[in-house]
C-alpha positions as CSV (number, residue, x, y, z in Angstrom):
1,A,-0.1,4.1,15.6
2,R,-0.9,7.8,14.9
3,A,2.5,8.4,13.4
4,V,2.1,5.4,11.0
5,I,-1.3,6.7,9.9
6,W,0.2,10.2,9.4
7,A,3.1,8.7,7.4
8,V,0.7,6.7,5.2
9,G,-1.4,9.9,4.7
10,Q,1.7,11.9,3.7
11,M,2.6,9.2,1.1
12,R,-1.0,9.0,-0.2
13,R,-2.1,12.7,-0.2
14,E,1.2,14.6,-0.4
15,N,3.1,12.2,-2.7
16,A,5.8,12.0,0.0
17,S,8.4,9.3,-0.4
18,V,9.4,6.9,2.4
19,Q,12.7,8.8,2.5
20,G,10.9,12.1,2.7
21,V,8.8,10.9,5.6
22,A,11.8,9.5,7.3
23,R,13.6,12.9,7.0
24,Q,10.6,14.7,8.5
25,L,10.5,12.3,11.4
26,G,14.3,12.2,11.9
27,V,14.5,8.4,11.5
28,S,15.9,6.0,9.0
29,W,14.2,4.8,5.8
30,R,14.1,1.3,7.2
31,T,12.3,2.5,10.4
32,V,9.5,4.1,8.4
33,W,9.2,1.2,5.9
34,R,9.1,-1.4,8.7
35,H,6.0,0.3,10.1
36,V,4.1,1.5,7.0
37,K,4.6,-1.6,4.9
38,P,2.1,-3.8,6.8
39,V,-0.5,-1.1,6.7
40,L,0.0,-0.6,3.0
41,E,-0.2,-4.4,2.4
42,T,-3.4,-4.6,4.4
43,R,-5.0,-1.7,2.5
44,A,-3.9,-3.1,-0.9
45,A,-5.5,-6.5,-0.1
46,D,-8.8,-4.9,0.8
47,E,-10.9,-5.2,-2.4
48,S,-13.7,-3.1,-0.9
49,R,-11.6,-0.1,-1.9
50,F,-12.9,-0.6,-5.4
51,D,-16.6,-0.5,-4.3
52,G,-18.4,2.1,-6.5
53,V,-15.5,2.4,-9.0
54,T,-16.9,2.3,-12.5
55,T,-14.0,3.8,-14.4
56,L,-10.4,3.2,-13.6
57,G,-7.6,5.1,-15.3
58,V,-3.8,4.5,-15.4
59,D,-1.3,7.3,-14.8
60,E,2.3,6.5,-15.7
61,H,5.3,8.6,-15.0
62,L,9.0,8.3,-16.0
63,W,11.7,10.3,-14.5
64,H,14.9,10.5,-16.6
65,H,16.8,12.4,-13.9
66,V,16.4,9.7,-11.2
67,S,19.2,7.2,-10.6
68,T,17.9,3.6,-11.1
69,R,20.3,2.2,-8.5
70,P,18.5,0.4,-5.6
71,V,18.0,2.5,-2.5
72,A,20.2,0.1,-0.5
73,D,23.1,1.0,-2.9
74,G,22.6,4.7,-2.4
75,G,20.3,5.2,-5.4
76,R,16.7,6.3,-5.5
77,G,15.1,3.1,-6.8
78,P,13.0,2.7,-9.9
79,K,12.4,5.7,-12.2
80,E,9.0,4.4,-13.4
81,L,5.7,4.8,-11.5
82,T,2.3,3.5,-12.5
83,G,-0.7,4.7,-10.5
84,M,-4.3,3.8,-10.7
85,V,-6.9,6.6,-10.6
86,D,-10.6,6.4,-9.9
87,L,-12.2,8.3,-12.8
88,S,-15.8,7.4,-11.8
89,R,-18.3,10.2,-11.9
90,D,-20.7,11.2,-9.1
91,A,-24.4,11.9,-9.5
92,S,-23.5,15.5,-10.7
93,G,-21.2,14.2,-13.3
94,R,-18.0,15.3,-11.5
95,V,-15.0,13.0,-11.6
96,R,-14.1,11.7,-8.1
97,A,-10.3,11.6,-8.8
């Protein structure tokens, strides 16, 4: 359980990929994904994560140097990423993001 929480933390805070976490742990991509996917799905379904959010931003990235072949075919998956960012301000006017 601690390894799964660590892996999710690496993905959230350090922008680690599933493959990067797998490499650090010395296991396969599928092993990591099988364990982190249920945790990520549970967290995504928890709407309380938006409590207190008053301003939501969208951050989009496009990598031209990344292969669009699926991971299962030896590629790196999609080259597009859309992230949601909490841009709400605290009582001091500082952005929480």
